[in-house]
Backbone as JSON, one array per atom type, in Angstrom:
{
  "sequence": "MGKILKYSFYDLIRSRWSYVYFLFYLLLGFVLLFLNNDVSKAVITLMNVIIVLVPLIGTIFGIMYYYNSKEFTELLLAQPIPRSSIFIGQYLGVASSLTFSLVFGLGIPFVLYGLFKSEAIFDFSLLLVTGAFLTLIFTALAFNIAISNENKIKGFGYAVLLWLFLAVIYDGLFLMSLIVFEQYPLDNFSLVSTMLNPIDLSRTLILLKLDISALLGYTGAVFKQFFGTDTGFFVSMLMLLVWTALPIWRLAHKAKRKDF",
  "N": [[10.81, 22.31, 26.27], [8.9, 21.03, 27.56], [7.22, 22.92, 28.8], [6.21, 24.1, 26.39], [4.86, 22.0, 25.4], [2.93, 21.58, 27.3], [1.49, 24.01, 27.26], [0.44, 23.89, 24.56], [-1.05, 21.51, 24.87], [-3.07, 22.26, 26.63], [-4.08, 24.41, 25.37], [-5.37, 23.2, 23.24], [-6.99, 21.32, 24.38], [-8.88, 22.83, 25.6], [-10.34, 23.69, 23.38], [-13.34, 23.83, 21.52], [-13.62, 22.06, 19.49], [-12.13, 19.86, 20.43], [-13.77, 18.98, 22.52], [-15.91, 18.19, 20.95], [-14.89, 16.18, 19.51], [-14.24, 14.47, 21.66], [-16.93, 13.91, 22.72], [-18.07, 12.75, 20.53], [-16.75, 10.18, 20.36], [-17.37, 9.26, 22.9], [-20.24, 9.1, 22.84], [-20.53, 7.34, 20.67], [-19.28, 5.05, 21.75], [-20.95, 4.39, 23.84], [-23.34, 3.81, 22.56], [-22.62, 1.58, 20.88], [-21.64, -0.28, 22.64], [-23.64, -0.6, 24.68], [-25.89, -1.2, 23.36], [-25.32, -3.48, 21.96], [-24.88, -6.88, 22.05], [-22.82, -8.55, 21.45], [-19.51, -8.17, 21.96], [-17.46, -8.44, 20.22], [-18.39, -7.6, 17.7], [-19.06, -4.92, 18.28], [-16.4, -3.97, 18.63], [-15.36, -4.36, 16.15], [-16.9, -2.56, 14.58], [-16.1, -0.21, 15.84], [-13.44, -0.25, 15.19], [-13.53, 0.08, 12.33], [-14.45, 2.73, 12.18], [-12.34, 4.21, 13.6], [-10.06, 3.44, 12.18], [-10.36, 5.02, 9.9], [-11.23, 7.6, 10.7], [-9.52, 8.49, 12.7], [-6.84, 8.88, 11.64], [-7.51, 10.9, 9.85], [-8.53, 13.08, 11.38], [-6.29, 13.5, 13.03], [-4.52, 14.37, 11.07], [-5.74, 16.68, 9.92], [-6.06, 18.36, 12.39], [-3.32, 18.66, 13.04], [-2.14, 19.96, 10.74], [-3.72, 22.24, 10.72], [-3.26, 23.39, 13.31], [-0.49, 23.96, 13.16], [-0.27, 26.06, 11.15], [-2.13, 27.95, 12.18], [-0.99, 28.74, 14.5], [1.42, 29.98, 13.72], [2.3, 32.64, 13.97], [2.73, 32.78, 16.71], [4.67, 30.89, 16.99], [6.76, 31.96, 15.6], [7.36, 33.99, 17.41], [8.31, 32.49, 19.54], [10.59, 31.49, 18.4], [12.26, 33.53, 18.33], [13.28, 33.5, 20.87], [15.66, 32.29, 23.23], [15.47, 29.42, 22.66], [15.79, 26.08, 21.83], [15.11, 25.12, 18.52], [14.16, 22.64, 17.67], [12.91, 21.77, 20.12], [10.77, 23.54, 20.23], [9.05, 22.8, 18.0], [8.71, 20.04, 18.33], [7.52, 20.03, 20.88], [5.11, 21.36, 20.42], [4.01, 19.58, 18.59], [3.71, 17.22, 20.23], [1.86, 18.27, 22.03], [-0.35, 18.65, 20.42], [-0.92, 15.92, 19.63], [-1.06, 14.44, 21.97], [-3.39, 15.69, 23.22], [-5.44, 14.9, 21.3], [-5.15, 12.18, 21.5], [-5.8, 11.79, 24.18], [-8.61, 12.55, 24.04], [-9.63, 10.49, 22.49], [-8.99, 8.05, 23.82], [-10.22, 8.45, 26.44], [-12.7, 8.92, 25.62], [-13.67, 6.66, 24.41], [-12.97, 4.82, 26.47], [-14.44, 5.45, 28.86], [-17.15, 4.56, 28.45], [-16.48, 1.84, 28.13], [-15.47, 1.07, 30.64], [-17.74, 1.58, 32.29], [-19.42, -0.23, 31.31], [-18.4, -2.49, 32.23], [-16.55, -4.12, 31.09], [-13.91, -4.35, 31.57], [-13.35, -6.37, 33.29], [-13.44, -8.62, 31.78], [-12.42, -10.88, 29.12], [-12.47, -9.3, 26.9], [-11.09, -7.06, 27.35], [-8.56, -7.11, 26.25], [-8.73, -7.1, 23.5], [-10.05, -4.6, 23.16], [-8.17, -2.96, 24.34], [-6.06, -3.16, 22.55], [-7.21, -2.03, 20.33], [-7.52, 0.73, 21.21], [-4.65, 1.23, 21.55], [-3.6, 1.01, 18.91], [-5.21, 3.03, 17.83], [-4.14, 5.19, 19.17], [-1.5, 5.2, 18.22], [-1.88, 5.67, 15.43], [-2.9, 8.26, 15.69], [-0.56, 9.64, 16.67], [1.19, 9.16, 14.53], [0.08, 10.3, 12.18], [-0.5, 12.94, 12.94], [2.28, 13.65, 13.25], [3.15, 13.36, 10.58], [1.49, 15.3, 9.36], [2.53, 17.74, 10.48], [5.12, 17.61, 9.35], [4.5, 18.07, 6.72], [3.41, 20.55, 6.86], [5.57, 22.13, 7.8], [7.22, 22.01, 5.63], [5.97, 23.42, 3.65], [5.09, 26.55, 2.97], [2.95, 27.71, 1.97], [-0.53, 27.79, 2.77], [-2.73, 26.57, 1.58], [-1.52, 24.63, -0.28], [-0.15, 23.04, 1.62], [-2.26, 22.1, 3.27], [-3.66, 20.69, 1.16], [-1.8, 18.69, 0.39], [-1.67, 17.24, 2.76], [-4.26, 16.17, 3.09], [-4.3, 14.71, 0.81], [-2.29, 12.89, 1.32], [-3.43, 11.46, 3.46], [-5.66, 10.38, 2.08], [-4.45, 8.81, 0.14], [-3.13, 6.85, 1.84], [-5.38, 5.69, 3.15], [-7.25, 4.91, 1.22], [-6.49, 4.87, -1.62], [-4.01, 3.42, -1.55], [-4.86, 0.7, -0.66], [-6.35, 0.03, -2.97], [-4.39, -0.03, -4.99], [-2.85, -2.07, -3.97], [-4.54, -4.33, -4.0], [-4.87, -4.51, -6.71], [-2.33, -5.29, -7.5], [-2.03, -7.72, -6.33], [-3.83, -9.11, -7.87], [-2.93, -8.85, -10.52], [-0.43, -10.02, -10.39], [-1.0, -12.74, -9.57], [-0.07, -15.2, -10.23], [2.34, -15.53, -9.13], [4.27, -16.25, -6.13], [3.17, -14.52, -3.55], [3.33, -14.13, -0.81], [5.43, -12.88, 0.94], [5.52, -10.32, -0.23], [2.88, -9.42, 0.4], [2.93, -9.21, 3.17], [5.05, -7.31, 3.56], [3.97, -5.16, 2.21], [1.72, -4.67, 3.65], [2.87, -3.73, 6.17], [4.16, -1.44, 5.33], [2.13, 0.48, 5.36], [0.55, 2.22, 7.75], [-2.17, 2.26, 8.46], [-3.29, -0.02, 7.13], [-1.83, -1.98, 8.56], [-2.58, -1.57, 11.32], [-5.27, -2.29, 11.02], [-5.11, -4.9, 10.22], [-3.88, -6.14, 12.48], [-5.89, -5.81, 14.5], [-8.05, -7.33, 13.35], [-6.98, -9.96, 13.31], [-6.56, -10.26, 15.95], [-9.1, -10.52, 16.85], [-9.67, -12.94, 15.8], [-10.89, -13.41, 13.36], [-9.75, -13.92, 10.92], [-10.17, -15.76, 8.96], [-12.04, -14.69, 7.23], [-10.78, -13.27, 5.57], [-9.75, -15.0, 3.65], [-7.25, -16.67, 1.65], [-5.16, -14.66, 1.95], [-5.65, -13.95, 4.49], [-4.88, -16.22, 5.81], [-2.17, -16.11, 5.53], [-1.46, -13.8, 6.77], [-2.25, -14.52, 9.37], [-0.5, -16.5, 9.95], [1.86, -15.09, 10.27], [1.51, -12.58, 11.46], [-0.04, -13.38, 13.65], [1.58, -14.63, 15.44], [3.75, -14.49, 18.31], [6.14, -13.21, 17.58], [5.44, -11.98, 15.28], [3.55, -10.1, 16.19], [5.21, -8.53, 17.72], [7.08, -7.56, 15.79], [5.21, -6.06, 14.41], [4.34, -4.02, 16.21], [6.77, -2.85, 16.49], [7.07, -1.72, 13.9], [5.08, 0.17, 13.92], [6.14, 1.82, 15.84], [8.44, 2.66, 14.48], [7.2, 3.98, 12.38], [6.26, 6.1, 13.71], [8.47, 7.21, 14.89], [10.18, 8.1, 12.82], [8.95, 10.33, 11.32], [8.92, 12.22, 13.39], [11.66, 12.54, 13.97], [12.44, 13.49, 11.42], [11.02, 16.0, 11.48], [12.17, 17.3, 13.7], [14.82, 17.54, 12.5], [14.33, 19.1, 10.21], [13.39, 21.34, 11.29], [15.61, 22.42, 12.46], [17.19, 23.18, 10.29], [15.59, 24.75, 8.65], [14.75, 27.98, 7.31], [13.27, 30.41, 8.81]],
  "CA": [[9.89, 21.6, 25.56], [7.8, 20.65, 28.5], [6.33, 24.06, 28.9], [5.51, 24.31, 25.11], [3.92, 20.83, 25.24], [1.76, 21.81, 28.26], [0.69, 25.14, 26.54], [-0.24, 23.4, 23.31], [-2.12, 20.68, 25.18], [-4.12, 22.99, 27.35], [-4.74, 25.24, 24.44], [-6.19, 22.44, 22.39], [-7.97, 20.61, 25.27], [-10.02, 23.77, 25.86], [-10.9, 23.99, 22.21], [-14.55, 23.2, 21.39], [-13.43, 20.81, 18.56], [-11.69, 18.7, 21.26], [-14.96, 18.5, 23.13], [-16.65, 17.49, 19.97], [-14.13, 14.97, 19.25], [-14.39, 13.61, 22.74], [-18.17, 13.53, 22.92], [-18.33, 11.85, 19.48], [-16.42, 8.81, 20.77], [-18.2, 8.93, 24.03], [-21.64, 8.59, 22.4], [-20.38, 6.08, 19.89], [-18.88, 3.94, 22.67], [-22.1, 4.05, 24.64], [-24.35, 3.26, 21.62], [-22.24, 0.35, 20.43], [-21.42, -1.17, 23.83], [-24.86, -0.77, 25.4], [-26.91, -1.75, 22.42], [-24.82, -4.7, 21.11], [-24.62, -8.02, 23.08], [-21.59, -9.13, 20.93], [-18.52, -7.18, 22.07], [-16.51, -8.41, 19.04], [-18.97, -6.79, 16.55], [-18.84, -3.59, 18.57], [-14.99, -3.57, 18.4], [-15.11, -4.25, 14.71], [-17.46, -1.35, 14.21], [-15.19, 0.85, 16.3], [-12.3, -0.28, 14.23], [-13.9, 0.65, 10.99], [-14.4, 4.22, 12.44], [-11.13, 4.64, 14.07], [-9.06, 3.25, 11.1], [-10.53, 6.12, 8.88], [-11.45, 8.96, 11.16], [-8.41, 9.04, 13.56], [-5.77, 9.49, 10.76], [-8.14, 12.27, 9.22], [-8.52, 14.11, 12.41], [-4.85, 13.86, 13.3], [-3.84, 15.18, 9.78], [-6.38, 18.06, 9.87], [-5.66, 19.12, 13.55], [-1.98, 18.9, 12.98], [-1.91, 20.94, 9.85], [-4.35, 23.62, 11.05], [-2.65, 24.06, 14.45], [0.76, 24.6, 12.81], [-0.57, 27.36, 10.47], [-2.82, 28.89, 13.02], [-0.07, 29.19, 15.6], [2.62, 30.33, 13.13], [2.83, 33.91, 14.55], [3.22, 32.49, 18.11], [5.92, 30.03, 16.79], [7.86, 32.92, 15.31], [7.78, 34.71, 18.64], [9.13, 31.62, 20.36], [11.87, 31.32, 17.76], [13.05, 34.69, 18.76], [13.68, 33.37, 22.27], [16.77, 31.31, 23.26], [14.86, 28.02, 22.84], [16.04, 25.2, 20.65], [13.96, 24.95, 17.49], [13.45, 21.32, 17.8], [12.04, 21.7, 21.27], [9.47, 24.27, 19.95], [8.13, 21.99, 17.18], [8.37, 18.71, 19.02], [6.66, 20.31, 21.86], [3.79, 21.6, 19.76], [3.49, 18.35, 18.01], [3.34, 16.29, 21.32], [0.71, 18.78, 22.66], [-1.58, 18.37, 19.65], [-1.05, 14.48, 19.5], [-1.51, 14.01, 23.2], [-4.73, 16.04, 23.29], [-6.18, 14.01, 20.52], [-5.14, 10.85, 22.15], [-6.7, 11.92, 25.37], [-9.97, 12.51, 23.72], [-9.9, 9.21, 21.95], [-8.95, 7.0, 24.92], [-11.27, 8.63, 27.41], [-14.0, 8.97, 25.02], [-14.04, 5.21, 24.33], [-12.75, 4.11, 27.66], [-15.52, 5.69, 29.88], [-18.26, 3.59, 28.2], [-15.94, 0.52, 28.37], [-15.4, 0.81, 32.13], [-19.05, 1.55, 32.82], [-20.05, -1.41, 30.8], [-17.84, -3.59, 33.03], [-15.8, -5.03, 30.26], [-12.45, -4.39, 32.12], [-13.24, -7.67, 34.0], [-13.73, -9.82, 30.87], [-11.38, -11.1, 28.13], [-12.63, -8.37, 25.83], [-10.32, -5.93, 27.61], [-7.37, -7.23, 25.48], [-9.23, -6.62, 22.19], [-10.33, -3.22, 23.36], [-6.93, -2.21, 24.7], [-5.39, -3.15, 21.26], [-7.96, -0.91, 19.55], [-7.0, 2.0, 21.78], [-3.26, 1.39, 21.35], [-3.51, 1.24, 17.47], [-5.7, 4.41, 17.65], [-3.04, 6.16, 19.64], [-0.33, 5.17, 17.32], [-2.31, 6.44, 14.26], [-2.88, 9.63, 16.04], [0.89, 10.09, 16.68], [1.84, 9.11, 13.21], [-0.57, 11.31, 11.23], [-0.12, 14.25, 13.4], [3.7, 13.98, 12.95], [3.27, 13.51, 9.14], [0.84, 16.59, 9.09], [3.58, 18.68, 10.9], [6.24, 17.59, 8.42], [4.03, 18.64, 5.47], [3.18, 22.0, 7.15], [6.84, 22.85, 7.93], [7.82, 21.94, 4.38], [5.25, 24.27, 2.61], [4.72, 27.91, 3.47], [1.52, 28.06, 1.46], [-1.54, 27.04, 3.59], [-3.56, 25.72, 0.62], [-0.69, 23.55, -0.71], [-0.01, 22.19, 2.74], [-3.55, 21.37, 3.6], [-4.01, 19.82, 0.03], [-0.93, 17.62, 0.44], [-1.94, 16.49, 3.85], [-5.44, 15.47, 2.85], [-3.99, 13.65, -0.25], [-1.6, 11.76, 2.0], [-4.49, 10.54, 4.12], [-6.53, 9.73, 1.06], [-3.62, 7.7, -0.44], [-2.9, 5.68, 2.74], [-6.63, 5.19, 3.69], [-8.11, 4.43, 0.2], [-5.85, 4.5, -2.8], [-3.09, 2.32, -1.26], [-5.54, -0.53, -0.64], [-6.76, -0.23, -4.36], [-3.25, -0.45, -5.68], [-2.34, -3.33, -3.3], [-5.4, -5.38, -4.58], [-4.62, -4.71, -8.11], [-1.05, -5.9, -7.62], [-2.35, -9.15, -6.0], [-4.65, -9.68, -9.05], [-2.01, -8.88, -11.72], [0.72, -11.03, -10.22], [-1.56, -13.77, -8.78], [0.56, -16.42, -10.59], [3.66, -15.53, -8.41], [4.17, -16.23, -4.7], [2.98, -13.11, -2.95], [3.37, -14.03, 0.69], [6.23, -11.89, 1.53], [4.99, -9.07, -0.74], [1.7, -8.98, 1.13], [3.38, -8.84, 4.41], [5.76, -6.16, 3.44], [3.08, -4.12, 1.75], [0.84, -4.27, 4.84], [3.66, -3.05, 7.13], [4.32, -0.15, 4.85], [0.94, 1.21, 5.57], [0.2, 2.07, 9.18], [-3.55, 2.03, 8.49], [-3.46, -1.42, 6.93], [-1.17, -2.73, 9.66], [-3.37, -1.5, 12.41], [-6.5, -3.01, 10.79], [-4.79, -6.32, 10.26], [-3.69, -6.55, 13.92], [-7.1, -5.91, 15.11], [-8.73, -8.44, 12.85], [-6.41, -11.15, 13.78], [-6.71, -10.45, 17.46], [-10.53, -10.95, 17.03], [-9.78, -14.26, 15.4], [-11.77, -13.66, 12.16], [-8.84, -13.87, 9.75], [-10.72, -16.68, 7.98], [-12.87, -13.98, 6.44], [-9.8, -12.75, 4.6], [-9.27, -15.86, 2.67], [-5.77, -17.07, 1.69], [-4.36, -13.63, 2.45], [-5.85, -13.93, 5.93], [-4.12, -17.25, 6.41], [-0.8, -15.73, 5.47], [-1.21, -12.86, 7.86], [-2.37, -15.33, 10.65], [0.71, -17.35, 10.07], [2.94, -14.34, 10.64], [1.06, -11.46, 12.59], [-0.69, -14.06, 14.71], [2.57, -15.16, 16.27], [4.34, -13.39, 19.18], [7.15, -12.55, 16.88], [4.83, -11.07, 14.23], [3.01, -8.95, 16.93], [6.35, -7.72, 18.14], [7.53, -6.81, 14.67], [4.15, -4.99, 13.96], [4.46, -2.88, 17.16], [8.06, -2.2, 16.15], [6.94, -1.04, 12.67], [4.31, 1.29, 14.27], [7.01, 2.71, 16.42], [9.23, 3.26, 13.4], [6.33, 5.05, 11.7], [6.11, 7.27, 14.67], [9.79, 8.02, 15.2], [10.73, 8.66, 11.65], [8.37, 11.65, 11.01], [9.32, 13.1, 14.54], [13.05, 12.85, 13.59], [12.45, 14.51, 10.29], [10.46, 17.28, 12.0], [13.2, 17.99, 14.4], [15.84, 17.79, 11.65], [13.85, 20.07, 9.33], [13.21, 22.61, 12.05], [16.96, 23.04, 12.64], [17.75, 23.68, 9.04], [14.61, 25.69, 7.88], [15.01, 29.43, 7.39], [12.05, 31.04, 9.08]],
  "C": [[8.67, 21.26, 26.36], [6.76, 21.65, 28.63], [5.5, 24.26, 27.62], [4.52, 23.18, 25.03], [2.66, 21.16, 26.15], [0.89, 22.92, 27.77], [-0.19, 24.55, 25.5], [-1.38, 22.41, 23.83], [-3.25, 21.29, 25.78], [-4.82, 23.78, 26.45], [-5.7, 24.52, 23.56], [-7.29, 21.7, 23.13], [-9.1, 21.55, 25.61], [-10.79, 24.19, 24.63], [-12.32, 23.21, 22.08], [-14.46, 21.93, 20.4], [-12.92, 19.6, 19.37], [-12.88, 18.17, 22.0], [-15.84, 17.76, 22.21], [-16.17, 16.09, 19.69], [-14.36, 13.92, 20.43], [-15.87, 13.07, 22.89], [-18.65, 12.53, 21.73], [-18.06, 10.43, 19.89], [-17.2, 8.37, 21.97], [-19.54, 8.35, 23.65], [-21.61, 7.41, 21.54], [-20.08, 4.89, 20.78], [-20.17, 3.42, 23.46], [-23.22, 3.34, 23.72], [-23.92, 1.84, 21.22], [-22.22, -0.74, 21.44], [-22.78, -1.47, 24.57], [-25.94, -1.39, 24.59], [-26.5, -2.99, 21.68], [-24.42, -5.77, 22.17], [-23.26, -8.61, 22.69], [-20.52, -8.09, 20.94], [-17.62, -7.12, 20.89], [-17.04, -7.48, 17.85], [-18.9, -5.32, 17.0], [-17.41, -3.13, 18.23], [-14.66, -3.45, 16.91], [-15.65, -2.97, 14.11], [-16.6, -0.18, 14.53], [-13.92, 0.97, 15.55], [-12.45, 0.39, 12.99], [-13.86, 2.27, 11.03], [-13.14, 4.77, 12.72], [-10.09, 4.65, 13.02], [-9.07, 4.54, 10.14], [-10.55, 7.57, 9.49], [-10.13, 9.35, 12.01], [-7.35, 9.57, 12.7], [-6.29, 10.81, 10.21], [-8.02, 13.26, 10.17], [-7.13, 14.43, 12.81], [-4.24, 14.63, 12.28], [-4.38, 16.53, 9.88], [-5.9, 18.92, 11.08], [-4.25, 19.49, 13.46], [-1.55, 20.09, 12.01], [-2.52, 22.32, 10.13], [-3.71, 24.17, 12.27], [-1.32, 24.65, 14.0], [0.55, 25.95, 12.11], [-1.14, 28.39, 11.3], [-1.91, 29.55, 14.17], [1.33, 29.72, 15.07], [3.28, 31.62, 13.7], [3.45, 33.67, 15.92], [4.59, 31.72, 17.94], [7.07, 30.96, 16.37], [8.27, 33.81, 16.49], [8.62, 33.88, 19.42], [10.49, 31.44, 19.72], [12.83, 32.41, 18.03], [13.75, 34.7, 20.11], [14.89, 32.32, 22.2], [16.22, 29.9, 23.67], [15.29, 27.14, 21.71], [14.84, 24.97, 19.79], [13.31, 23.67, 17.59], [12.57, 21.17, 19.04], [10.71, 22.38, 21.04], [8.51, 23.4, 19.18], [7.74, 20.63, 17.73], [7.42, 18.94, 20.14], [5.17, 20.58, 21.45], [3.15, 20.41, 19.27], [3.01, 17.44, 19.18], [2.05, 16.91, 22.04], [-0.41, 18.5, 21.87], [-1.89, 16.76, 19.69], [-1.57, 14.0, 20.88], [-2.97, 14.41, 23.53], [-5.72, 15.29, 22.58], [-6.24, 12.63, 21.08], [-5.93, 10.79, 23.34], [-8.22, 11.81, 25.14], [-10.43, 11.14, 23.22], [-9.95, 8.08, 23.09], [-9.92, 7.23, 25.91], [-12.57, 8.56, 26.85], [-14.65, 7.49, 24.8], [-13.78, 4.44, 25.58], [-13.79, 4.17, 28.64], [-16.66, 4.66, 29.61], [-17.77, 2.11, 28.47], [-15.92, 0.1, 29.81], [-16.78, 0.72, 32.73], [-19.87, 0.31, 32.34], [-19.52, -2.71, 31.56], [-16.93, -4.49, 32.21], [-14.29, -5.26, 30.68], [-12.29, -5.72, 32.92], [-13.24, -8.84, 33.09], [-12.45, -9.85, 29.97], [-11.36, -10.01, 26.99], [-11.68, -7.3, 26.05], [-8.97, -5.99, 26.68], [-7.66, -6.75, 24.02], [-9.42, -5.05, 22.15], [-9.05, -2.42, 23.48], [-6.03, -2.11, 23.32], [-5.85, -2.09, 20.35], [-7.56, 0.43, 19.97], [-5.54, 2.21, 21.39], [-3.05, 1.75, 19.85], [-4.1, 2.65, 17.23], [-4.71, 5.45, 18.02], [-1.88, 6.28, 18.69], [-0.72, 5.96, 16.02], [-2.44, 7.87, 14.5], [-1.53, 10.28, 16.07], [1.39, 10.16, 15.32], [1.34, 10.08, 12.25], [-0.39, 12.7, 11.68], [1.35, 14.72, 13.06], [3.82, 14.28, 11.32], [2.65, 14.89, 8.8], [1.92, 17.77, 9.38], [4.76, 18.81, 9.9], [5.71, 18.15, 7.12], [3.87, 20.09, 5.66], [4.57, 22.68, 7.04], [7.58, 22.97, 6.59], [7.17, 22.82, 3.33], [4.67, 25.43, 3.4], [3.3, 28.2, 3.12], [0.42, 27.12, 2.13], [-2.32, 26.01, 2.75], [-2.81, 24.43, 0.14], [-0.53, 22.48, 0.49], [-1.14, 21.4, 3.15], [-3.95, 20.33, 2.4], [-3.09, 18.55, 0.2], [-1.24, 16.71, 1.58], [-3.15, 15.66, 3.61], [-5.14, 14.36, 1.79], [-3.12, 12.6, 0.32], [-2.54, 10.84, 2.67], [-5.22, 9.79, 3.11], [-5.77, 8.52, 0.43], [-3.48, 6.51, 0.47], [-4.26, 4.97, 3.14], [-7.32, 4.52, 2.51], [-7.17, 3.95, -0.9], [-4.78, 3.39, -2.64], [-3.68, 0.98, -1.41], [-5.93, -0.99, -2.2], [-5.5, -0.85, -5.15], [-2.61, -1.88, -5.24], [-3.22, -4.48, -3.96], [-5.15, -5.58, -5.96], [-3.38, -5.46, -8.34], [-1.25, -7.35, -7.31], [-3.01, -9.89, -7.15], [-3.72, -9.87, -10.24], [-1.01, -9.88, -11.64], [0.21, -12.22, -9.39], [-0.78, -15.1, -9.11], [1.91, -16.61, -9.9], [3.37, -15.64, -6.87], [4.22, -14.92, -4.22], [2.94, -12.99, -1.51], [4.04, -12.93, 1.24], [5.84, -10.51, 1.0], [3.84, -8.54, 0.04], [2.05, -8.54, 2.55], [4.09, -7.52, 4.58], [4.88, -5.01, 3.19], [2.11, -3.57, 2.88], [1.7, -3.48, 5.87], [4.13, -1.73, 6.58], [3.27, 0.84, 4.88], [0.5, 1.19, 6.9], [-1.32, 1.73, 9.4], [-3.86, 0.48, 8.31], [-2.87, -2.35, 8.04], [-1.98, -2.72, 10.99], [-4.65, -2.35, 12.17], [-6.2, -4.52, 10.82], [-4.53, -6.95, 11.68], [-4.95, -6.71, 14.62], [-7.9, -7.14, 14.76], [-8.24, -9.77, 13.25], [-6.53, -11.43, 15.3], [-8.12, -10.91, 17.78], [-10.77, -12.32, 16.44], [-10.79, -14.53, 14.19], [-10.99, -13.52, 10.89], [-9.35, -14.77, 8.58], [-11.56, -15.89, 6.91], [-11.99, -13.34, 5.3], [-9.24, -13.79, 3.57], [-7.83, -16.36, 2.86], [-4.93, -15.91, 2.21], [-4.48, -13.61, 3.99], [-4.98, -15.06, 6.53], [-2.63, -16.86, 6.46], [-0.48, -14.78, 6.64], [-1.36, -13.62, 9.23], [-1.03, -15.98, 10.98], [1.87, -16.42, 10.63], [2.53, -13.36, 11.74], [0.46, -12.22, 13.74], [0.29, -14.69, 15.73], [3.08, -14.07, 17.14], [5.38, -12.58, 18.46], [6.55, -11.53, 15.88], [4.19, -9.9, 14.93], [4.08, -8.0, 17.28], [6.9, -6.88, 17.0], [6.41, -5.69, 14.24], [4.17, -3.78, 14.97], [5.65, -2.11, 16.83], [7.89, -1.2, 15.05], [6.06, 0.24, 12.9], [5.1, 2.36, 15.03], [7.89, 3.46, 15.53], [8.36, 4.29, 12.66], [6.15, 6.2, 12.51], [7.34, 8.06, 14.73], [10.32, 8.65, 13.97], [10.27, 10.11, 11.33], [8.82, 12.62, 12.15], [10.78, 13.46, 14.28], [13.15, 13.75, 12.54], [11.91, 15.8, 10.67], [11.55, 18.05, 12.67], [14.35, 18.41, 13.51], [15.61, 18.97, 10.72], [13.69, 21.45, 10.04], [14.49, 23.27, 12.38], [17.49, 23.67, 11.48], [16.9, 24.67, 8.27], [14.81, 27.19, 8.28], [13.53, 29.91, 7.61], [12.05, 32.55, 8.81]]
}
C-alpha cells in the first residue's frame, strides 16, 4: 500500500491542477493576511472559502482520479496485491496531496507574516486541521461513490449532488426544522444535526474558537455551552474522525467484495 500511496501522491503532486490549487491558497493567504490588520477577520474569510471549496475539490479530485486511473487499477488488481491496499493507497495518495497543497498554501503566508508567535496560531491551526479533515472525508466519500458506480456520468453526478446536499441543502432543511418546531426544545436536536454534517461541524468549531458565537443568537449560546467546553471539543474531533474512518472502512469492504 505504501508504494501505491507514494505513486498516487507524486502523480498528483506533479499535476498542474495541484499547482493551481496550491497557488490559489498561497495568493489568498498573502492577500488576506498582509492586507488585513485583524487576523480574526482573515480567518473568518478563509473559513468561508475552505468550508465550501475544500469539500468540492476533494470530491471532484477523488471521483476524477478513480475513473481516470481505472485501467491502471485493473492492472494492479491482476497482481498479488490485496484489493484494499490498492484502493486505500490511491485514496491516501489523493487526499494527502490535496492536504499538502492546502496546508502549505496557507501555512507559508502565515509563517512569513509572523503569526506563529502570536495567539492567532491556535485559530489558524484549527482552520488547517478542519480543512484537512474535510479533504479526507470528502475524498473518501468520492471514492465510495466511484467504486459503487461504473458509469462515470452517474458517479460524477452523485458526488456533486452529495457535496451540494451537505454544503447547501442540509443547512436549509436544518433551518426549516428549527422554524417549524420552534415551540419544542431543540437543543439536543441542534447539536446532533450539526454533528451529522462535517461541514457544519467544522464551521461551528471555528466560529466558537473565534469567540463570535453571540452572532448566532440562541443557537450560538447552545453551541457555546457544548462545543465550547473541552468535552465538546473532544466529541467534535471524535465525530470528524468517525466521518473519516467510516468511508475508508466501507471503501476497503467494498473493494474486497466488488467484481471488477
